[in-house]
PDB file as gemmi writes it, atoms N, CA and C in Angstrom:
CRYST1    1.000    1.000    1.000  90.00  90.00  90.00 P 1                      
ATOM      1  N   UNK A   1     -12.221  44.585 -47.088  1.00  0.00           N  
ATOM      2  CA  UNK A   1     -10.809  44.541 -47.429  1.00  0.00           C  
ATOM      3  C   UNK A   1     -10.363  45.937 -47.854  1.00  0.00           C  
ATOM      4  N   UNK A   2     -10.352  46.872 -46.910  1.00  0.00           N  
ATOM      5  CA  UNK A   2     -10.005  48.235 -47.268  1.00  0.00           C  
ATOM      6  C   UNK A   2      -8.761  48.753 -46.589  1.00  0.00           C  
ATOM      7  N   UNK A   3      -8.142  47.975 -45.729  1.00  0.00           N  
ATOM      8  CA  UNK A   3      -6.941  48.503 -45.087  1.00  0.00           C  
ATOM      9  C   UNK A   3      -5.912  47.416 -44.844  1.00  0.00           C  
ATOM     10  N   UNK A   4      -4.679  47.851 -44.734  1.00  0.00           N  
ATOM     11  CA  UNK A   4      -3.565  46.983 -44.388  1.00  0.00           C  
ATOM     12  C   UNK A   4      -3.206  47.310 -42.956  1.00  0.00           C  
ATOM     13  N   UNK A   5      -3.027  46.300 -42.141  1.00  0.00           N  
ATOM     14  CA  UNK A   5      -2.650  46.534 -40.751  1.00  0.00           C  
ATOM     15  C   UNK A   5      -1.328  45.850 -40.463  1.00  0.00           C  
ATOM     16  N   UNK A   6      -0.394  46.618 -39.999  1.00  0.00           N  
ATOM     17  CA  UNK A   6       0.902  46.082 -39.598  1.00  0.00           C  
ATOM     18  C   UNK A   6       0.859  45.941 -38.082  1.00  0.00           C  
ATOM     19  N   UNK A   7       0.968  44.735 -37.598  1.00  0.00           N  
ATOM     20  CA  UNK A   7       0.878  44.521 -36.158  1.00  0.00           C  
ATOM     21  C   UNK A   7       2.250  44.639 -35.502  1.00  0.00           C  
ATOM     22  N   UNK A   8       2.214  44.776 -34.201  1.00  0.00           N  
ATOM     23  CA  UNK A   8       3.445  44.940 -33.426  1.00  0.00           C  
ATOM     24  C   UNK A   8       4.330  43.701 -33.478  1.00  0.00           C  
ATOM     25  N   UNK A   9       3.749  42.519 -33.727  1.00  0.00           N  
ATOM     26  CA  UNK A   9       4.550  41.301 -33.701  1.00  0.00           C  
ATOM     27  C   UNK A   9       5.218  40.997 -35.039  1.00  0.00           C  
ATOM     28  N   UNK A  10       5.209  41.935 -35.952  1.00  0.00           N  
ATOM     29  CA  UNK A  10       5.899  41.763 -37.228  1.00  0.00           C  
ATOM     30  C   UNK A  10       7.405  41.794 -36.978  1.00  0.00           C  
ATOM     31  N   UNK A  11       8.186  41.120 -37.832  1.00  0.00           N  
ATOM     32  CA  UNK A  11       9.640  41.196 -37.694  1.00  0.00           C  
ATOM     33  C   UNK A  11      10.128  42.637 -37.865  1.00  0.00           C  
ATOM     34  N   UNK A  12      11.385  42.847 -37.585  1.00  0.00           N  
ATOM     35  CA  UNK A  12      11.969  44.188 -37.669  1.00  0.00           C  
ATOM     36  C   UNK A  12      11.570  44.877 -38.955  1.00  0.00           C  
ATOM     37  N   UNK A  13      11.268  46.134 -38.860  1.00  0.00           N  
ATOM     38  CA  UNK A  13      10.854  46.908 -40.022  1.00  0.00           C  
ATOM     39  C   UNK A  13      10.187  48.178 -39.551  1.00  0.00           C  
ATOM     40  N   UNK A  14       9.353  48.752 -40.407  1.00  0.00           N  
ATOM     41  CA  UNK A  14       8.697  49.993 -40.017  1.00  0.00           C  
ATOM     42  C   UNK A  14       7.749  49.762 -38.842  1.00  0.00           C  
ATOM     43  N   UNK A  15       7.440  50.807 -38.087  1.00  0.00           N  
ATOM     44  CA  UNK A  15       6.540  50.658 -36.951  1.00  0.00           C  
ATOM     45  C   UNK A  15       5.134  50.272 -37.419  1.00  0.00           C  
ATOM     46  N   UNK A  16       4.307  49.800 -36.484  1.00  0.00           N  
ATOM     47  CA  UNK A  16       2.939  49.396 -36.807  1.00  0.00           C  
ATOM     48  C   UNK A  16       2.194  50.563 -37.441  1.00  0.00           C  
ATOM     49  N   UNK A  17       1.410  50.240 -38.468  1.00  0.00           N  
ATOM     50  CA  UNK A  17       0.643  51.282 -39.134  1.00  0.00           C  
ATOM     51  C   UNK A  17      -0.561  50.661 -39.806  1.00  0.00           C  
ATOM     52  N   UNK A  18      -1.588  51.472 -40.030  1.00  0.00           N  
ATOM     53  CA  UNK A  18      -2.771  51.049 -40.761  1.00  0.00           C  
ATOM     54  C   UNK A  18      -2.920  51.972 -41.953  1.00  0.00           C  
ATOM     55  N   UNK A  19      -3.025  51.392 -43.122  1.00  0.00           N  
ATOM     56  CA  UNK A  19      -3.203  52.174 -44.336  1.00  0.00           C  
ATOM     57  C   UNK A  19      -4.586  51.879 -44.891  1.00  0.00           C  
ATOM     58  N   UNK A  20      -5.404  52.907 -45.027  1.00  0.00           N  
ATOM     59  CA  UNK A  20      -6.756  52.742 -45.529  1.00  0.00           C  
ATOM     60  C   UNK A  20      -6.868  53.309 -46.934  1.00  0.00           C  
ATOM     61  N   UNK A  21      -7.775  52.729 -47.699  1.00  0.00           N  
ATOM     62  CA  UNK A  21      -7.981  53.176 -49.074  1.00  0.00           C  
ATOM     63  C   UNK A  21      -8.317  54.667 -49.120  1.00  0.00           C  
ATOM     64  N   UNK A  22      -9.074  55.157 -48.155  1.00  0.00           N  
ATOM     65  CA  UNK A  22      -9.456  56.571 -48.130  1.00  0.00           C  
ATOM     66  C   UNK A  22      -8.236  57.493 -48.088  1.00  0.00           C  
ATOM     67  N   UNK A  23      -7.124  57.003 -47.582  1.00  0.00           N  
ATOM     68  CA  UNK A  23      -5.890  57.786 -47.522  1.00  0.00           C  
ATOM     69  C   UNK A  23      -5.252  57.924 -48.899  1.00  0.00           C  
ATOM     70  N   UNK A  24      -5.636  57.048 -49.825  1.00  0.00           N  
ATOM     71  CA  UNK A  24      -5.064  57.017 -51.172  1.00  0.00           C  
ATOM     72  C   UNK A  24      -6.187  57.111 -52.206  1.00  0.00           C  
ATOM     73  N   UNK A  25      -6.902  58.252 -52.238  1.00  0.00           N  
ATOM     74  CA  UNK A  25      -8.075  58.369 -53.116  1.00  0.00           C  
ATOM     75  C   UNK A  25      -7.746  58.286 -54.602  1.00  0.00           C  
ATOM     76  N   UNK A  26      -6.486  58.454 -54.961  1.00  0.00           N  
ATOM     77  CA  UNK A  26      -6.089  58.364 -56.369  1.00  0.00           C  
ATOM     78  C   UNK A  26      -6.088  56.924 -56.872  1.00  0.00           C  
ATOM     79  N   UNK A  27      -6.147  55.949 -55.962  1.00  0.00           N  
ATOM     80  CA  UNK A  27      -6.168  54.543 -56.361  1.00  0.00           C  
ATOM     81  C   UNK A  27      -7.609  54.067 -56.497  1.00  0.00           C  
ATOM     82  N   UNK A  28      -7.887  53.376 -57.593  1.00  0.00           N  
ATOM     83  CA  UNK A  28      -9.226  52.827 -57.802  1.00  0.00           C  
ATOM     84  C   UNK A  28      -9.432  51.621 -56.892  1.00  0.00           C  
ATOM     85  N   UNK A  29     -10.662  51.192 -56.770  1.00  0.00           N  
ATOM     86  CA  UNK A  29     -10.928  50.003 -55.950  1.00  0.00           C  
ATOM     87  C   UNK A  29     -10.257  48.774 -56.553  1.00  0.00           C  
ATOM     88  N   UNK A  30     -10.158  48.710 -57.868  1.00  0.00           N  
ATOM     89  CA  UNK A  30      -9.474  47.593 -58.527  1.00  0.00           C  
ATOM     90  C   UNK A  30      -7.988  47.608 -58.176  1.00  0.00           C  
ATOM     91  N   UNK A  31      -7.378  48.792 -58.194  1.00  0.00           N  
ATOM     92  CA  UNK A  31      -5.962  48.903 -57.819  1.00  0.00           C  
ATOM     93  C   UNK A  31      -5.768  48.524 -56.351  1.00  0.00           C  
ATOM     94  N   UNK A  32      -6.687  48.945 -55.495  1.00  0.00           N  
ATOM     95  CA  UNK A  32      -6.585  48.630 -54.071  1.00  0.00           C  
ATOM     96  C   UNK A  32      -6.697  47.124 -53.850  1.00  0.00           C  
ATOM     97  N   UNK A  33      -7.599  46.469 -54.570  1.00  0.00           N  
ATOM     98  CA  UNK A  33      -7.731  45.011 -54.474  1.00  0.00           C  
ATOM     99  C   UNK A  33      -6.449  44.322 -54.946  1.00  0.00           C  
ATOM    100  N   UNK A  34      -5.837  44.869 -55.991  1.00  0.00           N  
ATOM    101  CA  UNK A  34      -4.573  44.309 -56.479  1.00  0.00           C  
ATOM    102  C   UNK A  34      -3.486  44.430 -55.410  1.00  0.00           C  
ATOM    103  N   UNK A  35      -3.511  45.509 -54.636  1.00  0.00           N  
ATOM    104  CA  UNK A  35      -2.532  45.660 -53.554  1.00  0.00           C  
ATOM    105  C   UNK A  35      -2.686  44.559 -52.512  1.00  0.00           C  
ATOM    106  N   UNK A  36      -3.918  44.164 -52.239  1.00  0.00           N  
ATOM    107  CA  UNK A  36      -4.134  43.067 -51.290  1.00  0.00           C  
ATOM    108  C   UNK A  36      -3.568  41.762 -51.839  1.00  0.00           C  
ATOM    109  N   UNK A  37      -3.723  41.542 -53.135  1.00  0.00           N  
ATOM    110  CA  UNK A  37      -3.152  40.331 -53.742  1.00  0.00           C  
ATOM    111  C   UNK A  37      -1.629  40.400 -53.726  1.00  0.00           C  
ATOM    112  N   UNK A  38      -1.078  41.586 -53.987  1.00  0.00           N  
ATOM    113  CA  UNK A  38       0.369  41.767 -53.933  1.00  0.00           C  
ATOM    114  C   UNK A  38       0.884  41.504 -52.520  1.00  0.00           C  
ATOM    115  N   UNK A  39       0.160  41.980 -51.518  1.00  0.00           N  
ATOM    116  CA  UNK A  39       0.562  41.744 -50.128  1.00  0.00           C  
ATOM    117  C   UNK A  39       0.554  40.259 -49.801  1.00  0.00           C  
ATOM    118  N   UNK A  40      -0.391  39.525 -50.361  1.00  0.00           N  
ATOM    119  CA  UNK A  40      -0.456  38.083 -50.119  1.00  0.00           C  
ATOM    120  C   UNK A  40       0.743  37.370 -50.732  1.00  0.00           C  
ATOM    121  N   UNK A  41       1.245  37.898 -51.846  1.00  0.00           N  
ATOM    122  CA  UNK A  41       2.371  37.278 -52.547  1.00  0.00           C  
ATOM    123  C   UNK A  41       3.710  37.752 -51.985  1.00  0.00           C  
ATOM    124  N   UNK A  42       3.839  39.054 -51.781  1.00  0.00           N  
ATOM    125  CA  UNK A  42       5.131  39.647 -51.418  1.00  0.00           C  
ATOM    126  C   UNK A  42       5.247  40.063 -49.961  1.00  0.00           C  
ATOM    127  N   UNK A  43       4.149  40.149 -49.260  1.00  0.00           N  
ATOM    128  CA  UNK A  43       4.159  40.567 -47.867  1.00  0.00           C  
ATOM    129  C   UNK A  43       3.660  41.990 -47.692  1.00  0.00           C  
ATOM    130  N   UNK A  44       3.036  42.224 -46.551  1.00  0.00           N  
ATOM    131  CA  UNK A  44       2.482  43.547 -46.275  1.00  0.00           C  
ATOM    132  C   UNK A  44       3.558  44.617 -46.156  1.00  0.00           C  
ATOM    133  N   UNK A  45       4.744  44.233 -45.707  1.00  0.00           N  
ATOM    134  CA  UNK A  45       5.820  45.216 -45.560  1.00  0.00           C  
ATOM    135  C   UNK A  45       6.155  45.836 -46.915  1.00  0.00           C  
ATOM    136  N   UNK A  46       6.160  45.028 -47.964  1.00  0.00           N  
ATOM    137  CA  UNK A  46       6.448  45.535 -49.314  1.00  0.00           C  
ATOM    138  C   UNK A  46       5.405  46.567 -49.715  1.00  0.00           C  
ATOM    139  N   UNK A  47       4.139  46.243 -49.496  1.00  0.00           N  
ATOM    140  CA  UNK A  47       3.053  47.133 -49.905  1.00  0.00           C  
ATOM    141  C   UNK A  47       3.046  48.409 -49.073  1.00  0.00           C  
ATOM    142  N   UNK A  48       3.169  48.288 -47.764  1.00  0.00           N  
ATOM    143  CA  UNK A  48       3.151  49.489 -46.931  1.00  0.00           C  
ATOM    144  C   UNK A  48       4.355  50.374 -47.213  1.00  0.00           C  
ATOM    145  N   UNK A  49       5.487  49.778 -47.493  1.00  0.00           N  
ATOM    146  CA  UNK A  49       6.675  50.556 -47.839  1.00  0.00           C  
ATOM    147  C   UNK A  49       6.451  51.329 -49.134  1.00  0.00           C  
ATOM    148  N   UNK A  50       5.896  50.643 -50.131  1.00  0.00           N  
ATOM    149  CA  UNK A  50       5.638  51.291 -51.416  1.00  0.00           C  
ATOM    150  C   UNK A  50       4.625  52.421 -51.254  1.00  0.00           C  
ATOM    151  N   UNK A  51       3.553  52.177 -50.515  1.00  0.00           N  
ATOM    152  CA  UNK A  51       2.530  53.202 -50.348  1.00  0.00           C  
ATOM    153  C   UNK A  51       3.040  54.407 -49.566  1.00  0.00           C  
ATOM    154  N   UNK A  52       3.935  54.178 -48.625  1.00  0.00           N  
ATOM    155  CA  UNK A  52       4.411  55.293 -47.804  1.00  0.00           C  
ATOM    156  C   UNK A  52       5.587  56.041 -48.420  1.00  0.00           C  
ATOM    157  N   UNK A  53       6.249  55.461 -49.428  1.00  0.00           N  
ATOM    158  CA  UNK A  53       7.432  56.139 -49.971  1.00  0.00           C  
ATOM    159  C   UNK A  53       7.328  56.532 -51.442  1.00  0.00           C  
ATOM    160  N   UNK A  54       6.455  55.898 -52.207  1.00  0.00           N  
ATOM    161  CA  UNK A  54       6.369  56.175 -53.644  1.00  0.00           C  
ATOM    162  C   UNK A  54       5.381  57.307 -53.921  1.00  0.00           C  
ATOM    163  N   UNK A  55       5.600  57.984 -55.029  1.00  0.00           N  
ATOM    164  CA  UNK A  55       4.659  59.016 -55.466  1.00  0.00           C  
ATOM    165  C   UNK A  55       3.392  58.331 -55.978  1.00  0.00           C  
ATOM    166  N   UNK A  56       2.286  59.065 -56.092  1.00  0.00           N  
ATOM    167  CA  UNK A  56       1.069  58.460 -56.645  1.00  0.00           C  
ATOM    168  C   UNK A  56       1.289  57.809 -58.015  1.00  0.00           C  
ATOM    169  N   UNK A  57       2.056  58.451 -58.879  1.00  0.00           N  
ATOM    170  CA  UNK A  57       2.327  57.862 -60.196  1.00  0.00           C  
ATOM    171  C   UNK A  57       3.136  56.573 -60.070  1.00  0.00           C  
ATOM    172  N   UNK A  58       4.117  56.562 -59.183  1.00  0.00           N  
ATOM    173  CA  UNK A  58       4.916  55.352 -58.966  1.00  0.00           C  
ATOM    174  C   UNK A  58       4.068  54.232 -58.369  1.00  0.00           C  
ATOM    175  N   UNK A  59       3.150  54.590 -57.476  1.00  0.00           N  
ATOM    176  CA  UNK A  59       2.251  53.596 -56.897  1.00  0.00           C  
ATOM    177  C   UNK A  59       1.416  52.942 -57.989  1.00  0.00           C  
ATOM    178  N   UNK A  60       0.809  53.768 -58.827  1.00  0.00           N  
ATOM    179  CA  UNK A  60      -0.041  53.237 -59.902  1.00  0.00           C  
ATOM    180  C   UNK A  60       0.772  52.393 -60.875  1.00  0.00           C  
ATOM    181  N   UNK A  61       1.981  52.820 -61.183  1.00  0.00           N  
ATOM    182  CA  UNK A  61       2.830  52.056 -62.096  1.00  0.00           C  
ATOM    183  C   UNK A  61       3.172  50.690 -61.496  1.00  0.00           C  
ATOM    184  N   UNK A  62       3.520  50.661 -60.228  1.00  0.00           N  
ATOM    185  CA  UNK A  62       3.839  49.391 -59.565  1.00  0.00           C  
ATOM    186  C   UNK A  62       2.636  48.459 -59.551  1.00  0.00           C  
ATOM    187  N   UNK A  63       1.478  49.011 -59.257  1.00  0.00           N  
ATOM    188  CA  UNK A  63       0.257  48.205 -59.236  1.00  0.00           C  
ATOM    189  C   UNK A  63      -0.041  47.673 -60.628  1.00  0.00           C  
ATOM    190  N   UNK A  64       0.089  48.529 -61.641  1.00  0.00           N  
ATOM    191  CA  UNK A  64      -0.186  48.096 -63.014  1.00  0.00           C  
ATOM    192  C   UNK A  64       0.775  46.993 -63.446  1.00  0.00           C  
ATOM    193  N   UNK A  65       2.033  47.110 -63.078  1.00  0.00           N  
ATOM    194  CA  UNK A  65       3.008  46.063 -63.412  1.00  0.00           C  
ATOM    195  C   UNK A  65       2.631  44.741 -62.745  1.00  0.00           C  
ATOM    196  N   UNK A  66       2.149  44.804 -61.511  1.00  0.00           N  
ATOM    197  CA  UNK A  66       1.720  43.589 -60.828  1.00  0.00           C  
ATOM    198  C   UNK A  66       0.512  42.974 -61.534  1.00  0.00           C  
ATOM    199  N   UNK A  67      -0.462  43.800 -61.903  1.00  0.00           N  
ATOM    200  CA  UNK A  67      -1.646  43.306 -62.614  1.00  0.00           C  
ATOM    201  C   UNK A  67      -1.238  42.693 -63.949  1.00  0.00           C  
ATOM    202  N   UNK A  68      -0.322  43.340 -64.654  1.00  0.00           N  
ATOM    203  CA  UNK A  68       0.161  42.802 -65.934  1.00  0.00           C  
ATOM    204  C   UNK A  68       0.794  41.424 -65.747  1.00  0.00           C  
ATOM    205  N   UNK A  69       1.583  41.256 -64.680  1.00  0.00           N  
ATOM    206  CA  UNK A  69       2.195  39.946 -64.400  1.00  0.00           C  
ATOM    207  C   UNK A  69       1.125  38.900 -64.086  1.00  0.00           C  
ATOM    208  N   UNK A  70       0.109  39.300 -63.327  1.00  0.00           N  
ATOM    209  CA  UNK A  70      -0.990  38.376 -63.026  1.00  0.00           C  
ATOM    210  C   UNK A  70      -1.680  37.916 -64.309  1.00  0.00           C  
ATOM    211  N   UNK A  71      -1.953  38.858 -65.201  1.00  0.00           N  
ATOM    212  CA  UNK A  71      -2.622  38.518 -66.462  1.00  0.00           C  
ATOM    213  C   UNK A  71      -1.754  37.612 -67.323  1.00  0.00           C  
ATOM    214  N   UNK A  72      -0.458  37.902 -67.378  1.00  0.00           N  
ATOM    215  CA  UNK A  72       0.453  37.071 -68.171  1.00  0.00           C  
ATOM    216  C   UNK A  72       0.489  35.645 -67.625  1.00  0.00           C  
ATOM    217  N   UNK A  73       0.515  35.505 -66.300  1.00  0.00           N  
ATOM    218  CA  UNK A  73       0.526  34.173 -65.691  1.00  0.00           C  
ATOM    219  C   UNK A  73      -0.785  33.441 -65.943  1.00  0.00           C  
ATOM    220  N   UNK A  74      -1.886  34.171 -65.953  1.00  0.00           N  
ATOM    221  CA  UNK A  74      -3.195  33.553 -66.178  1.00  0.00           C  
ATOM    222  C   UNK A  74      -3.334  33.028 -67.604  1.00  0.00           C  
ATOM    223  N   UNK A  75      -2.604  33.623 -68.532  1.00  0.00           N  
ATOM    224  CA  UNK A  75      -2.675  33.211 -69.938  1.00  0.00           C  
ATOM    225  C   UNK A  75      -1.834  31.980 -70.225  1.00  0.00           C  
ATOM    226  N   UNK A  76      -0.994  31.566 -69.298  1.00  0.00           N  
ATOM    227  CA  UNK A  76      -0.115  30.410 -69.515  1.00  0.00           C  
ATOM    228  C   UNK A  76      -0.889  29.129 -69.490  1.00  0.00           C  
TER     229      UNK A  76                                                      
END                                                                             
């Protein structure tokens, strides 16, 4: 589970692309795993858009906010 693949049959949006963890070395494996969970909840387009447009600090902040929400939901 190291890359996101956007296939050609996706609805209108950015062109097909593959994003690999190696392209984002500033993200830990835990953060990368959280991105896969975020993609399952919000869709791959959301994750690929964030990774391709946000700064590294913004990426980490978004991932941390998602992890925080997961933890809060788990405590309910």
